[in-house]
DOBADREN-70655 format. One record per residue (C-alpha): residue in three letters; x, z, y; residue number from 1. Coordinates in steps of 0.1 Angstrom, whole numbers, always signed. Each point is the difference from the previous one (the first is absolute). Layout:
residues N
+------+-------+-------+-------+-------+
| baro |    px |    pz |    py | nutor |
+------+-------+-------+-------+-------+
|  Ala |     X |     Z |     Y |   NUM |
...
+------+-------+-------+-------+-------+
END
This chain:
residues 391
+------+-------+-------+-------+-------+
| baro |    px |    pz |    py | nutor |
+------+-------+-------+-------+-------+
|  Met | +1081 |  +998 | +1208 |     1 |
|  Arg |    +9 |   -37 |    -1 |     2 |
|  Lys |   +34 |   -11 |   -13 |     3 |
|  Thr |   +18 |   -19 |   +27 |     4 |
|  His |   +25 |   -28 |    -9 |     5 |
|  Pro |   +36 |    +9 |   +14 |     6 |
|  His |    +2 |   -33 |   +19 |     7 |
|  Arg |   -35 |    +3 |   +17 |     8 |
|  Ile |   +16 |    +9 |   +32 |     9 |
|  Ser |   +25 |   -27 |    +1 |    10 |
|  Leu |   -26 |   -25 |   -11 |    11 |
|  Leu |   -24 |   +10 |   +27 |    12 |
|  Ala |   +28 |    -2 |   +26 |    13 |
|  Ala |    +8 |   -36 |   -11 |    14 |
|  Leu |   -38 |    -9 |    +3 |    15 |
|  Leu |    +0 |   +14 |   +35 |    16 |
|  Ala |   +31 |   -24 |    +8 |    17 |
|  Leu |   -17 |   -30 |   -15 |    18 |
|  Ser |   -34 |   +10 |   +20 |    19 |
|  Met |   +21 |    +2 |   +32 |    20 |
|  Gly |   +13 |   -35 |    -9 |    21 |
|  Ala |   -36 |   -12 |    -7 |    22 |
|  Ser |   -11 |   +11 |   +36 |    23 |
|  Thr |   +17 |   -29 |   +16 |    24 |
|  Leu |   -21 |   -24 |   -22 |    25 |
|  Ser |   -30 |    -2 |   +24 |    26 |
|  Ala |   +21 |    -6 |   +30 |    27 |
|  Cys |   +21 |   -29 |   -18 |    28 |
|  Ser |   -33 |   -15 |   -14 |    29 |
|  Glu |   -17 |    -2 |   +34 |    30 |
|  Lys |   +27 |   -15 |   +20 |    31 |
|  Pro |    -5 |   -39 |    +3 |    32 |
|  Gln |   +27 |   -21 |   -11 |    33 |
|  Ser |   +19 |    -9 |   +31 |    34 |
|  Pro |   +13 |   -36 |    +2 |    35 |
|  Ser |   +35 |   +14 |    +7 |    36 |
|  Ala |    +0 |   +23 |   -29 |    37 |
|  Ser |   +25 |    -7 |   -27 |    38 |
|  Pro |   -11 |   -12 |   -35 |    39 |
|  Gln |   +11 |   +34 |   -14 |    40 |
|  Asp |   -24 |   +18 |   +26 |    41 |
|  Asn |   -28 |   -24 |    -9 |    42 |
|  Ala |    +6 |    +5 |   -37 |    43 |
|  Ser |    +0 |   +37 |    +5 |    44 |
|  Met |   -33 |    +2 |   +20 |    45 |
|  Gln |   -16 |   -22 |   -27 |    46 |
|  Glu |   +11 |   +24 |   -25 |    47 |
|  Ala |   -15 |   +28 |   +19 |    48 |
|  Ser |   -34 |   -18 |    +2 |    49 |
|  Arg |    +0 |    -6 |   -38 |    50 |
|  Trp |    +7 |   +37 |    -7 |    51 |
|  Gln |   -28 |    +9 |   +25 |    52 |
|  Arg |   -25 |   -23 |   -17 |    53 |
|  Leu |   +10 |   +13 |   -35 |    54 |
|  Arg |    -4 |   +36 |   +12 |    55 |
|  Glu |   -35 |    -8 |   +12 |    56 |
|  Ala |    -8 |   -17 |   -34 |    57 |
|  Leu |    +8 |   +30 |   -17 |    58 |
|  Arg |   -20 |   +22 |   +23 |    59 |
|  Phe |   -29 |   -23 |    +5 |    60 |
|  Gly |    -3 |   -19 |   -31 |    61 |
|  Asp |    +7 |   -37 |   +11 |    62 |
|  Ala |   +34 |    -8 |   -12 |    63 |
|  Pro |   +13 |   -34 |   +12 |    64 |
|  Glu |   +13 |   -26 |   -29 |    65 |
|  Glu |   +36 |    +5 |   +11 |    66 |
|  Ala |    -3 |   +38 |    -7 |    67 |
|  Leu |   -11 |    -5 |   -35 |    68 |
|  Lys |   +35 |    -8 |   -13 |    69 |
|  Pro |   +24 |   +27 |    -9 |    70 |
|  Trp |   +18 |   +12 |   +32 |    71 |
|  Asp |   +36 |   -15 |    +1 |    72 |
|  Ser |   +24 |   +22 |   +17 |    73 |
|  Glu |   +25 |   -29 |    +8 |    74 |
|  Asp |   -26 |   -17 |   +22 |    75 |
|  Thr |   -11 |   +31 |   +22 |    76 |
|  His |   +14 |   +17 |   +29 |    77 |
|  Ala |   -14 |   +35 |   -12 |    78 |
|  Glu |   +30 |   +19 |   +12 |    79 |
|  Val |   -12 |    -9 |   +37 |    80 |
|  His |   -38 |    -2 |    -3 |    81 |
|  Gly |    -8 |   +25 |   -26 |    82 |
|  Pro |    +0 |    +7 |   -38 |    83 |
|  Pro |    -8 |   -27 |   -22 |    84 |
|  Leu |   -23 |    +2 |   -31 |    85 |
|  Pro |   +17 |   +14 |   -31 |    86 |
|  Pro |   +20 |   -27 |   -20 |    87 |
|  Asp |   -22 |   -26 |   -20 |    88 |
|  Ala |   -33 |   +16 |   +14 |    89 |
|  Ile |   -30 |   -22 |    +0 |    90 |
|  Val |   -31 |    +2 |   +21 |    91 |
|  Glu |   -32 |    -7 |   -17 |    92 |
|  Lys |   -29 |    -7 |   +24 |    93 |
|  Ala |   -34 |   +18 |    -4 |    94 |
|  Gly |   -19 |   -16 |   -29 |    95 |
|  Glu |   +26 |   -27 |    -6 |    96 |
|  Ile |    +2 |    +9 |   -37 |    97 |
|  Ser |   -31 |   +11 |   -20 |    98 |
|  Ala |    +2 |   +29 |   -24 |    99 |
|  Leu |    +3 |    -9 |   -35 |   100 |
|  Phe |   -25 |   +25 |   -11 |   101 |
|  Pro |   -28 |    +4 |   +27 |   102 |
|  Asp |   -17 |   +33 |    +5 |   103 |
|  Gly |   -18 |   +11 |   -31 |   104 |
|  Glu |   +21 |   -19 |   -26 |   105 |
|  Glu |   +24 |   +21 |   -20 |   106 |
|  Arg |   +33 |    -9 |   -11 |   107 |
|  Pro |    +6 |    +0 |   -37 |   108 |
|  Ala |   +12 |   +34 |   -12 |   109 |
|  Pro |   +36 |    +3 |   -13 |   110 |
|  Leu |    +8 |    +6 |   -35 |   111 |
|  Gly |   +17 |   +32 |   -13 |   112 |
|  Ser |   +36 |    +1 |    -8 |   113 |
|  Leu |   +19 |    +7 |   -33 |   114 |
|  Ala |    -2 |   +36 |   -14 |   115 |
|  Pro |   +33 |   +18 |    -6 |   116 |
|  Gln |   +16 |    -3 |   -36 |   117 |
|  Glu |    -1 |   +34 |   -15 |   118 |
|  Gly |   +34 |   +11 |   -11 |   119 |
|  Ala |   +18 |   -32 |   +11 |   120 |
|  Asp |   +36 |    +1 |   +11 |   121 |
|  Pro |   +10 |   -19 |   +31 |   122 |
|  Gln |   +27 |   -15 |   -20 |   123 |
|  Asp |   -29 |   -18 |   -21 |   124 |
|  Leu |   -22 |    -8 |   +29 |   125 |
|  Ile |   +26 |   -14 |   +25 |   126 |
|  Pro |   +35 |    -5 |   -17 |   127 |
|  Arg |   +13 |   -23 |   +27 |   128 |
|  Ile |    -6 |   +24 |   +27 |   129 |
|  Val |   +13 |   +29 |   -19 |   130 |
|  Ala |   +33 |   -20 |    -7 |   131 |
|  Arg |    +2 |    -8 |   +37 |   132 |
|  Gly |    +0 |   +35 |    +8 |   133 |
|  Arg |   -22 |    -2 |   +30 |   134 |
|  Leu |   -36 |   -10 |   +10 |   135 |
|  Ile |    -3 |   -25 |   +30 |   136 |
|  Val |   -31 |    +6 |   +20 |   137 |
|  Gly |   -12 |   -18 |   +31 |   138 |
|  Val |   -12 |   +21 |   +28 |   139 |
|  Asp |    -6 |    -1 |   +37 |   140 |
|  Asn |   +25 |   +15 |   +24 |   141 |
|  Ser |   -21 |    +7 |   +31 |   142 |
|  Gln |   -34 |   +14 |   -13 |   143 |
|  Tyr |    +3 |   +36 |   +14 |   144 |
|  Leu |   -10 |   +25 |   -26 |   145 |
|  Leu |    -3 |   -25 |   -28 |   146 |
|  Ser |   +33 |   -17 |    -1 |   147 |
|  Phe |   +25 |    +2 |   +29 |   148 |
|  Arg |   +36 |    +4 |    +8 |   149 |
|  Asp |   +10 |   +35 |   +16 |   150 |
|  Ala |   +15 |    -4 |   +33 |   151 |
|  Leu |   +24 |   +28 |    -6 |   152 |
|  Ser |   +12 |    -5 |   -35 |   153 |
|  Gly |    -7 |   -36 |    -6 |   154 |
|  Glu |   -17 |    +7 |   -33 |   155 |
|  Leu |   -33 |   -15 |   -11 |   156 |
|  Gln |   -29 |   +26 |    -1 |   157 |
|  Gly |   -37 |    +3 |    -2 |   158 |
|  Phe |   -27 |    +4 |   -26 |   159 |
|  Glu |    +4 |   -35 |   -17 |   160 |
|  Val |   +38 |    +5 |    +0 |   161 |
|  Asp |    -4 |   +34 |   -19 |   162 |
|  Leu |   -24 |   -17 |   -24 |   163 |
|  Ala |   +26 |   -26 |   -10 |   164 |
|  Arg |   +27 |   +28 |    -4 |   165 |
|  Glu |   -23 |   +19 |   -24 |   166 |
|  Val |    -3 |   -32 |   -21 |   167 |
|  Ala |   +38 |    -2 |    -1 |   168 |
|  Arg |    +1 |   +36 |   -10 |   169 |
|  Asp |   -21 |    -5 |   -31 |   170 |
|  Ile |   +20 |   -32 |    -9 |   171 |
|  Phe |   +36 |   +14 |    +4 |   172 |
|  Gly |    -4 |   +37 |    +5 |   173 |
|  Asp |   +13 |    -4 |   +36 |   174 |
|  Pro |   -22 |    -9 |   +31 |   175 |
|  Ser |   +29 |   -15 |   +19 |   176 |
|  Arg |    +3 |   -29 |   -25 |   177 |
|  Val |   -20 |   -24 |   +21 |   178 |
|  Asp |   +12 |   -28 |   +20 |   179 |
|  Phe |   -24 |    -7 |   +30 |   180 |
|  Arg |    -6 |   -34 |   +16 |   181 |
|  Phe |   -18 |    -8 |   +30 |   182 |
|  Val |   -30 |   -23 |    -6 |   183 |
|  Ala |   -22 |   -14 |   +26 |   184 |
|  Ser |   -36 |    +1 |    -4 |   185 |
|  Asn |    -4 |   -36 |    -4 |   186 |
|  Asp |   +29 |    -2 |   -24 |   187 |
|  Arg |   -12 |   +25 |   -26 |   188 |
|  Leu |   -12 |   -25 |   -25 |   189 |
|  Glu |   +29 |   -22 |    +2 |   190 |
|  Ala |   +26 |   +28 |    -3 |   191 |
|  Leu |   -17 |    +9 |   -34 |   192 |
|  Lys |    -3 |   -36 |   -10 |   193 |
|  Thr |   +36 |    -9 |    +4 |   194 |
|  Gly |   +12 |   +33 |   -14 |   195 |
|  Arg |   +18 |   +15 |   +30 |   196 |
|  Val |   -19 |   +32 |    -7 |   197 |
|  Asp |   -14 |   +17 |   -29 |   198 |
|  Ala |   -30 |   +16 |   +18 |   199 |
|  Val |   -15 |    +1 |   +34 |   200 |
|  Val |   -13 |   +32 |   +15 |   201 |
|  Arg |   -11 |   -11 |   +32 |   202 |
|  Thr |   -38 |    +8 |    +9 |   203 |
|  Met |   -11 |   -28 |   -22 |   204 |
|  Thr |   -38 |    +1 |    -6 |   205 |
|  Ile |   -11 |    -8 |   -34 |   206 |
|  Thr |   -25 |   -29 |    -2 |   207 |
|  Arg |   -11 |   -23 |   -27 |   208 |
|  Asp |   +15 |   -29 |   +18 |   209 |
|  Arg |   +34 |   +15 |    +1 |   210 |
|  Gln |    -3 |   +10 |   -37 |   211 |
|  Ser |    +3 |   -37 |    -9 |   212 |
|  Leu |   +32 |    +1 |   +17 |   213 |
|  Val |   +18 |   +33 |   -10 |   214 |
|  Glu |    -7 |   +31 |   -22 |   215 |
|  Phe |    -9 |   +32 |   +17 |   216 |
|  Ser |    +4 |   +36 |    -8 |   217 |
|  Thr |   -31 |   +24 |    +0 |   218 |
|  Pro |    -5 |    +9 |   +37 |   219 |
|  Tyr |   +23 |   +25 |   +17 |   220 |
|  Leu |   -20 |    +4 |   +33 |   221 |
|  Arg |   -35 |    -7 |   +11 |   222 |
|  Thr |    -4 |    -9 |   +37 |   223 |
|  His |   -27 |    -6 |   +25 |   224 |
|  Thr |    +1 |   -27 |   +26 |   225 |
|  Arg |    -5 |   +10 |   +36 |   226 |
|  Leu |   +12 |    -7 |   +35 |   227 |
|  Ala |   +26 |   +14 |   +22 |   228 |
|  Val |    -4 |    -3 |   +37 |   229 |
|  Pro |   +16 |   +16 |   +33 |   230 |
|  Leu |   -13 |   +33 |    +9 |   231 |
|  Gln |   -17 |   -12 |   +31 |   232 |
|  Ser |   -16 |   -29 |   -17 |   233 |
|  Asp |   -39 |    -3 |    -2 |   234 |
|  Ile |    +0 |   -15 |   -34 |   235 |
|  Gln |   -17 |   +24 |   -25 |   236 |
|  Gly |    -3 |   -24 |   -29 |   237 |
|  Val |    +1 |   -36 |   -13 |   238 |
|  Glu |   -34 |    -5 |   +17 |   239 |
|  Asp |   +20 |    +1 |   +33 |   240 |
|  Leu |   +25 |   -28 |    -8 |   241 |
|  Gly |   -22 |   -29 |   +14 |   242 |
|  Gly |   +21 |   -18 |   +27 |   243 |
|  Arg |   +29 |   +22 |    -7 |   244 |
|  Ser |   +32 |    -6 |   -20 |   245 |
|  Val |   +12 |   +16 |   -34 |   246 |
|  Cys |   +33 |    +0 |   -17 |   247 |
|  Ile |    +5 |    -4 |   -38 |   248 |
|  Thr |   +28 |   -11 |   -23 |   249 |
|  Asp |    -3 |   -35 |   -11 |   250 |
|  Asn |    -8 |    -9 |   -35 |   251 |
|  Ser |   -14 |   +34 |    -6 |   252 |
|  Thr |   -36 |   +11 |   -15 |   253 |
|  Leu |    -7 |   +14 |   +35 |   254 |
|  Leu |    +1 |   -34 |   +16 |   255 |
|  Glu |   -30 |   -11 |   -21 |   256 |
|  Leu |   -17 |   +33 |    +8 |   257 |
|  Ser |    +5 |    -5 |   +38 |   258 |
|  Arg |   -15 |   -36 |    -2 |   259 |
|  Arg |   -30 |   +15 |   -17 |   260 |
|  Leu |    -5 |   +32 |   +20 |   261 |
|  Ala |   +12 |   -11 |   +34 |   262 |
|  Pro |    -4 |   -40 |    +2 |   263 |
|  Glu |    -3 |    +3 |   +39 |   264 |
|  Ala |   +34 |   +16 |    +4 |   265 |
|  Val |   +33 |   -19 |    +5 |   266 |
|  Lys |   +25 |    +8 |   -27 |   267 |
|  Leu |   +36 |    +4 |    +6 |   268 |
|  Arg |   +17 |    -6 |   -35 |   269 |
|  Val |   +34 |   +14 |    -3 |   270 |
|  Arg |   +25 |    +8 |   -28 |   271 |
|  Gly |    +0 |   +36 |    +0 |   272 |
|  Trp |   -17 |   +30 |   +13 |   273 |
|  Ala |   +28 |   +11 |   +22 |   274 |
|  Asp |    -8 |   -32 |   +20 |   275 |
|  Cys |   -35 |   +11 |    +3 |   276 |
|  Leu |   +10 |   +33 |   +14 |   277 |
|  Leu |   +23 |   -18 |   +25 |   278 |
|  Ala |   -27 |   -24 |   +10 |   279 |
|  Leu |   -26 |   +29 |    +6 |   280 |
|  Gln |   +25 |   +19 |   +21 |   281 |
|  Gln |    +7 |   -31 |   +22 |   282 |
|  Asn |   -38 |    -6 |    +5 |   283 |
|  Gln |    +2 |   -33 |   -20 |   284 |
|  Val |   -28 |   +11 |   -23 |   285 |
|  Asp |   -29 |   +26 |    +4 |   286 |
|  Ala |    -1 |   +15 |   -36 |   287 |
|  Ile |   +19 |    -1 |   -34 |   288 |
|  Met |   -20 |    -3 |   -31 |   289 |
|  Ser |   +19 |   +15 |   -30 |   290 |
|  Asp |    -3 |   +24 |   -29 |   291 |
|  Asp |    -1 |   +37 |   +11 |   292 |
|  Ala |   +32 |    +7 |   -18 |   293 |
|  Ile |   +18 |   -26 |   +22 |   294 |
|  Leu |   -17 |   +11 |   +30 |   295 |
|  Ala |   +11 |   +35 |    -6 |   296 |
|  Gly |   +34 |   -10 |    +5 |   297 |
|  Ile |    -8 |   -21 |   +31 |   298 |
|  Ile |   -16 |   +30 |   +18 |   299 |
|  Ala |   +28 |   +24 |   -10 |   300 |
|  Gln |   +24 |   -25 |   +18 |   301 |
|  Asp |   -21 |    -2 |   +30 |   302 |
|  Pro |   -20 |   +30 |   +12 |   303 |
|  His |   -20 |   -22 |   +24 |   304 |
|  Thr |   -18 |   -18 |   -27 |   305 |
|  Gln |   -29 |   +14 |   -23 |   306 |
|  Ile |   -18 |   -10 |   -30 |   307 |
|  Val |   -39 |    -8 |    +5 |   308 |
|  Gly |   -32 |   -14 |   -17 |   309 |
|  Arg |   -13 |    +3 |   -34 |   310 |
|  Ser |   +17 |   -12 |   -31 |   311 |
|  Leu |    -4 |   -37 |    -3 |   312 |
|  Ser |   +10 |    -5 |   -35 |   313 |
|  Ala |   +20 |   +19 |   -27 |   314 |
|  Glu |   +32 |   -13 |   -16 |   315 |
|  Glu |   +24 |   +10 |   -28 |   316 |
|  Tyr |   +36 |    -5 |    +2 |   317 |
|  Gly |   +18 |    -9 |   -32 |   318 |
|  Ile |   +36 |    -5 |   -11 |   319 |
|  Ala |    +5 |   -38 |    -6 |   320 |
|  Val |   +21 |   -16 |   -28 |   321 |
|  Ala |    +6 |   -37 |    -8 |   322 |
|  Arg |   -22 |   -16 |   -28 |   323 |
|  Pro |   +15 |    -3 |   -34 |   324 |
|  Leu |    +7 |   -37 |    +7 |   325 |
|  Glu |   +26 |   +11 |   +26 |   326 |
|  Asn |   +11 |   +35 |   -15 |   327 |
|  Pro |    +0 |    +4 |   -37 |   328 |
|  Glu |    +0 |   +38 |    +5 |   329 |
|  Ser |   -31 |    -2 |   +23 |   330 |
|  His |   -25 |   +19 |   -23 |   331 |
|  Gly |   +26 |   +26 |    -9 |   332 |
|  Leu |    +8 |    +7 |   +37 |   333 |
|  Val |   -36 |    +4 |    +9 |   334 |
|  Arg |    -6 |   +23 |   -30 |   335 |
|  Gln |   +31 |   +20 |   +11 |   336 |
|  Ile |   -11 |    +2 |   +36 |   337 |
|  Asn |   -35 |   +11 |   -11 |   338 |
|  Ala |   +16 |   +29 |   -23 |   339 |
|  Thr |   +19 |   +12 |   +34 |   340 |
|  Leu |   -33 |    -1 |   +19 |   341 |
|  Glu |   -17 |   +20 |   -25 |   342 |
|  Arg |   +26 |   +24 |    -1 |   343 |
|  Leu |    +2 |    +5 |   +38 |   344 |
|  Gln |   -39 |    +8 |    -1 |   345 |
|  Arg |    +6 |   +26 |   -28 |   346 |
|  Asp |   +28 |   +19 |   +16 |   347 |
|  Gly |   -12 |    +1 |   +35 |   348 |
|  Thr |   +27 |   -23 |   +13 |   349 |
|  Trp |   -24 |   -25 |   +14 |   350 |
|  Val |   -20 |   +26 |   +20 |   351 |
|  Arg |   +33 |   +15 |   +13 |   352 |
|  Leu |   +14 |   -35 |   +11 |   353 |
|  His |   -35 |    -8 |   +17 |   354 |
|  His |    +1 |   +33 |   +19 |   355 |
|  Gln |   +36 |    -7 |   +10 |   356 |
|  Trp |    -3 |   -33 |   +14 |   357 |
|  Leu |   -37 |   -11 |    +7 |   358 |
|  Gly |   -17 |   +35 |    +8 |   359 |
|  Pro |   -34 |    +2 |   +18 |   360 |
|  Asp |    +0 |   -35 |   +14 |   361 |
|  His |    -6 |   -14 |   -34 |   362 |
|  Arg |   -34 |   +11 |   -13 |   363 |
|  Asp |    +5 |    -5 |   -38 |   364 |
|  Ala |   +21 |   +28 |    -8 |   365 |
|  Lys |    -1 |    -2 |   -38 |   366 |
|  Pro |   +12 |   -24 |   -25 |   367 |
|  Tyr |   -21 |   -29 |   -10 |   368 |
|  Pro |   -11 |    +1 |   -38 |   369 |
|  Pro |   +19 |   -23 |   -22 |   370 |
|  Gln |   -17 |   -35 |    -5 |   371 |
|  Tyr |    +8 |   -17 |   -33 |   372 |
|  Arg |   -15 |   -29 |   -17 |   373 |
|  Glu |    -9 |    -2 |   -38 |   374 |
|  Glu |   +27 |   -18 |   -20 |   375 |
|  Glu |    -3 |   -15 |   -32 |   376 |
|  Val |   +14 |   +22 |   -29 |   377 |
|  Asp |   +19 |   -17 |   -27 |   378 |
|  Thr |   -14 |   +13 |   -34 |   379 |
|  Pro |   +18 |    -5 |   -33 |   380 |
|  Glu |   -14 |   -28 |   -21 |   381 |
|  Gln |   -24 |   +14 |   -27 |   382 |
|  Pro |    -3 |   -14 |   -35 |   383 |
|  Gly |   -22 |   -30 |    +1 |   384 |
|  Asp |    +2 |    -6 |   +38 |   385 |
|  Ser |   +19 |   -30 |    -5 |   386 |
|  Gly |   -28 |   -19 |   -16 |   387 |
|  Glu |   +17 |    -5 |   -31 |   388 |
|  Glu |   -12 |   +12 |   -33 |   389 |
|  Glu |   +18 |   +30 |   -17 |   390 |
|  His |   +15 |    -6 |   -33 |   391 |
+------+-------+-------+-------+-------+
END
């Protein structure tokens, strides 16, 4: 039984209203501009024509240059002629940007994390956070099942939210002593660098490139990249995306993957996965490419969508922490987080949380083994090691 978002019905009703508004589009765009028409009428019909061309670009893969910039709500008349693209969305034409790693080339494997320090007290590892009395964590607030705000209680819920609370439990003995801050997908690194948050738990894939910018915990979730499409779609896999359009979040690892596996597809690049769902529901794109943990939340909100196709790649999510240069307690916090992740595996909490939130629509229903790197061990200096003669 799929979980249903409590606002799904009202969301669909809003989309219906938008589509009814969009039905006037073709009539407006086909009318010739009359010499007697007012400047406002002419501008309105020009905007309808622009919207029509942009929709065709997304559907048929030939985006006009004017459509490649982010859509500015101030210069549209979407309330009359149909819904605009999501804020700051960018349309990338088919083949416009080549993949950095062509098919057959592998990305460098990520390094392991820092192992927990046996017997260490949080006061010794992260004294500043302990003195503050709370952990500050960056999360999403609209990623259903992973990190979202409950419509009835207003409280943040989800798999990633509960992970953060378990870290706070091990630091303070109280899972409620965590301060959640919303962090956009493209703002995760900056939020850590500037110290706005201690850690980010927001579907952040561990990569070697990112490890040069932040520290990561050991993986807390392994995911597989697949597609979400409407139930009536004839798309069965990535091979069917040629000449179609696909939505991905901008500046994500999946943007590079989409360029490599679906070079002939138009890419709609947006700020978050909620924008992708809305674009799919409004027929602005043909498919969403994302990790199955994220897609599980998408199809739970909209029963008229489904996950299709083979696994396109495997990704591991990690909890991100600023580097020691920006956060002197960086390594201590990573070790503390990894100690919690190990505890969740031992006592069965990880399995319980996974079953509660992600259920059958996420294929990897077991915790990912800890991945640690070898560290140099300081050994006491022995007599004679200094190179000086003993006397």
